C-alpha positions in Angstrom: -0.1 -0.3 0.1 1.0 3.6 -1.0 0.9 6.1 1.5 -0.2 9.6 0.4 0.6 12.5 1.8 -1.6 15.4 1.8 -0.6 19.0 0.4 -0.9 20.6 3.8 1.5 17.6 5.3 3.9 18.0 2.2 4.9 21.8 3.2 6.5 24.2 1.0 7.4 23.0 -2.5 8.1 19.2 -1.4 10.2 20.3 1.3 8.9 18.5 4.5 8.4 21.5 6.9 9.4 25.2 7.0 12.0 24.3 9.6 13.6 22.2 6.9 13.1 25.0 4.2 14.4 27.9 6.7 17.9 25.3 7.0 18.5 25.3 3.3 18.3 28.9 3.1 20.8 29.1 5.9 23.0 26.8 4.5 23.0 28.6 1.1 24.0 31.8 3.2 26.6 29.9 4.6 28.0 28.5 1.7 28.0 32.2 -0.1 29.7 33.5 3.0 32.2 30.5 3.1 33.1 31.4 -1.0 33.5 35.0 -0.3 36.0 34.0 2.5 37.7 31.8 0.1 37.9 34.3 -2.7 39.2 36.8 -0.5 42.1 34.8 0.8 42.8 33.5 -2.4 43.8 36.9 -3.9 46.5 37.5 -1.3 48.1 34.4 -1.6 48.1 34.4 -5.5 49.6 38.1 -5.1 52.3 36.8 -2.7 53.3 33.8 -5.4 53.3 36.3 -8.2 55.6 38.8 -6.1 58.2 35.9 -5.2 58.1 34.6 -8.9 58.8 38.2 -10.1 61.6 38.6 -7.2 63.2 35.3 -8.0 63.3 36.3 -11.8 64.9 39.3 -11.0 67.5 38.1 -8.8 68.1 35.3 -11.2 68.4 37.8 -14.4 70.5 40.5 -12.3 72.9 37.9 -10.6 73.5 35.9 -14.1 73.9 39.1 -15.9 75.0 41.9 -13.6 77.9 40.1 -11.8 80.0 38.7 -15.1 79.6 42.5 -16.1 80.7 43.9 -13.0 83.6 41.2 -12.7 85.1 42.1 -16.2 84.7 45.8 -15.4 86.3 45.6 -12.2 89.3 43.4 -13.6 89.8 45.8 -16.5 91.9 48.9 -16.0 90.1 52.2 -15.9 92.1 54.3 -18.1 92.2 52.7 -21.4 90.1 52.8 -24.7 88.0 49.9 -23.9 86.7 51.3 -20.6 85.9 54.5 -22.6 84.1 52.5 -25.4 81.9 51.1 -22.8 80.9 54.0 -21.0 80.1 55.8 -24.3 77.9 52.7 -25.4 76.3 52.8 -21.9 75.5 56.6 -22.3 74.4 56.4 -25.9 72.1 53.4 -24.8 70.8 55.4 -21.9 70.0 58.4 -24.3 68.2 55.8 -26.7 66.0 54.6 -23.8 65.2 58.2 -23.1 64.2 59.1 -26.2 62.3 55.8 -26.5 60.3 56.2 -23.7 59.8 60.0 -23.6 57.5 61.5 -26.3 58.8 63.9 -28.3 58.5 67.4 -27.2 57.7 65.8 -23.4 60.4 67.1 -21.1 58.4 66.6 -18.0 57.4 63.0 -17.9 60.8 61.3 -16.7 63.6 62.4 -14.3 67.1 62.7 -16.3 69.2 59.6 -15.6 71.7 60.1 -13.3 75.4 59.8 -14.5 77.8 57.6 -12.4 81.4 58.9 -12.2 83.9 56.3 -11.3 
């Protein structure tokens, strides 16, 4: 024999009672709050991972490029034609970088690059 449930006993939309419906609503709200919390925690963790990756990349590039260049520069005597050529080439590269980044006619956008005297 099949038990028939009357519409008044069945509750709202097939849910057994109002307390069950309220529990479903509360569970949905709690789930939304948990999702917001997880999303808020994911962004700082992602940003930290990105910063760490960029730092490691910058360190690797700086060490592998700058260390040999400075080592060679320290081993070379200062007053010779090779040193003067390196200085002139560095200044030309700085000038080209400045002209490439700064639009023509705009002198207020970037500060002048410092010239280091050895």
